[in-house]
N, C-alpha and C positions, 0 to 999 in steps of 0.2 A: 606458275610458269619457271623458277629455277626447276622446284621439284620434278617437271616434268622433263625438260632437260637432261637434267641429271639422270633419272630412269632411263632418259634413249640413250645417256651415254654407256650407262652401265650394261644396256641389253646390247649396246654395242661389241663392248669388250666380252661378253657372254658368248656372244655368236663369234668372234673371231679367234679366242685366245685357244692355242693349242695345247690341249693338256697333254704332259707326257702320260701317256694310258698306262703304260708298266708301273712306273713308278707311281702313281696315285693307286692302284691296286695294292702294291708294295706298300705304302702307306697304311689305306683303312684295313689291311691284316692285322696293323699292331696292335698290342696290347692296349694301347693308349685309347683307340679310337674304335673298341670292341661294345659291340652293343647298340652301334648307331643303325638304326633302322634306314630304309631307302630317303625315306624325305630330310633326316638330316643328312645323311651321304650327301644329296643333291644339293641342301643347303651350304652345306661347308664349303661345297664344291665351287659353287657362285661366289663364299664370301672369298676363299682362298684365290679366286682371278680377279677380284674387285682389289683385294688387298695389293697385289702384285701389278697390279695396274697403278694404284694410286701411291704406292710406296716405294722408293729406292733401296734396292736389296743389292749389297754390293760390299766385297770382300776388301780388306786392309793391307797393305804393302805386298800391293801387287797379287792378291791372291784372287784368283778366278775361280766364280760360283760356279756349278754347275746345274742344270736345270732342277736336275734332284734336291740338291742343299737348299736351293730356292722354294721348292716345292716344301720341303720337311720344314723351314721354316717358316712358311707362311700356313700351312695346315694347321702347327702346333700355337700358330697366334690367335687364328681365327677360333679354335676349338673354345674359349673363353667367352666369346661374343659371339657362339653359334644363334643365340636365341635375342641377342642384343641388336642395337640399332648398326646398321650398317656402317654408320659415319660414328663408332664408338671410338677410333682410333684417329680419327682426322685432325686431332690438334696436335700432330708430328708428324714427320714425314720419312724418316731415313731409318732405316737398322745395317749396321756395319760391323761385318763378319771377320773376326780377329781367327787366325791359324790356329791359335793357340789358348791358352789364358792368359791373359795381362794383367800386367803391373800398374796401380792405382796408389798415388802420394794423398793420403789423406788425414785428416786430423781428427782422433777422438779421445773420447772422455771416458777415463777408468773409473772404476768403482767406487774412490775416492773423490772423485769429482776433477781431478788433474786434467789437463788437458793435452795429449801428444801427438805428436806427428810421425809416420810412419808410412810402409808399403806394403799393401794387402794385396795379393794375387787374385784376381777376379773371373769366375764362370761368364759375368753378364753384368750390365750396367744399362738403367734405364736413367740418362739424363732428364734434368726437367727442363732445361733449355733444348731439349730435341730429342738427338737421336738413340736408339738402343743400340748398344753395343754387345756380342755375343759371342764365346768362343766357340768354334764348329767341332770341334772332340766332344763338348759338354750338350750340345743342340744335338747331337748324335749318338749319345747315350742316352736321350730324355724319351726316347717314343716305348722304353717298358714302362710297368706302372709300379714303381719302385718308389713313388714319392720323392724323386727328383727330376723336375724338370725346369731347367733353365727359361725355356721362352716363357711358359706359363709364367714363373715367377715375377719375368721382365713384365710382362705384359699386366698382369697385376698394379705393380706398382703404375704403371702408365695409367691405370683406370683409377687407380687413387690417387692419382697427382692432378685429377681433372676438377679438383676443387681446392689445389693448393698444393702444401706439400705430401710426401708419402707417408701421413701418419697413421694410415687404418682406419680412418674414415673416409672410405668415398662418397661421391655422392649417390645418394641412396634413390631407388624408382618411390613414386605417389604411390602410396600406402605402405611401405615400412617404417616401423617405428625408429627414428634416431635413438630417441632415450633407451629402448630396447635392444638397439646393436650396441651402444656405449657402453651400458651395464654389462653384457654378455660379454662382450669382447674384452674388456678391463678385467671382469672376474677370471675370466679364461687366460689372459697374459699373464696377470699376476700368478695365477698356480701354475702356469708351464713356468715361468722365471724360476720361483720357487723349487722346483722338482729338478730343475737343471742346475741350482747352485747346490741342491743337493746328490747330484749324480744320479738321480732317477732317471733309467731310460725308459720313454714309452713308446719309443719307436717312429716317433719326430723330430726332424732335425733340429738339433737345440739352436742354429742361428737364429732360429726365432725369437730367440731370448731377446737377441739384440735391440728391438725396441719395435714400439706396435707397426709401424712399417711393414718391417720384415715378418711378423708375426703374421700381418694379413696376407703377405704375398707366400710366405712357407706354406700356410694353410689353404691357401687357393691352389698350390701344386699337390696337396692331398687329397682335396676337395675331389678334384680331377682323377687322381690317379689311386689312391687307398682311402675312399671314402668311408669303407665301413671301420678302418682304425679312427678316422678324423670323425665319426659319430659315437665310436664306443666311448672315445677318452672326451670330448666335449660336443655331446648331445644336443646341447642350445644353440652350439653355432652351424652345426649343419645346416639345419632350416634358414639361418639368417642367410648363410651363403648359397643355399640353392635358390632362394629368394631373388636374392642379388644378380647369381647368374642365369635366371630363369632356366635352370637346369635341375637334374636329377642325377648323376653319375650314378651312385649307389643302387636306383630302380634300374636303370640301365647295364649295370655288370649284372645284377640277380638275374634280368631277361635274358641276357646271353648265357647264361649258365655257368660258363666259366670263361678268363680271359682268354683270348685267341694265341694260339703260339704262333710265334713269328715267323717268317717262311724260311727257308733253309738258303736263302742268300740272300746278298747284301747290297747297299749303294754306299758309294764314296762321292 
């Protein structure tokens, strides 16, 4: 009965939501969404409508969001869960959009094990106790397939947190091997940290060496944006991420032939 009523409410939202068509067409033309077929585009549209119905997406410091800004955030947030349960994000409610990168006071441990406190500039933050914080300039710059996507990064953290801390071990689907996930991610993480320590740049953001949780979030960005690079350097991880997200961005990009060039106009 509950499922029936929830589906009925979803269908009502799908019928009543007025999609900004120009903005939606612009988003679908961006490199991040290149290769989505018609069925995937429609599924993404439905996910976006439900996301904007279920989530409170608003600006901080009296920042007023435009319909395009809310749509751009929702579309990027829904791409990772395109083939997952529509309620994958049901355990949190809000996205707070900052007009710029923001400072966060935090404690961190150095390589000698000493604990320090200091401020750090952040483009995004997924809080374990609730909302996601995003810097709009960084969101706006996340549509190109360059390996940097703050929305996907924070959504990966939220998925990772569904079974506790963001530690690089999200709840896996039935049939996925926990032992294989642990082995391959640990092996890749140690290899990546060693490369970063020795100044070897393989084209993957060195922030992934911070801890296993950041490694998972950073690799999730590359999985969706630069899957060929990820598969080249860590071929054992690509199929695991493909199983987890139930998507194959590499095949999608190859089918598209090339990344679509962005349209010659912008949104703000």
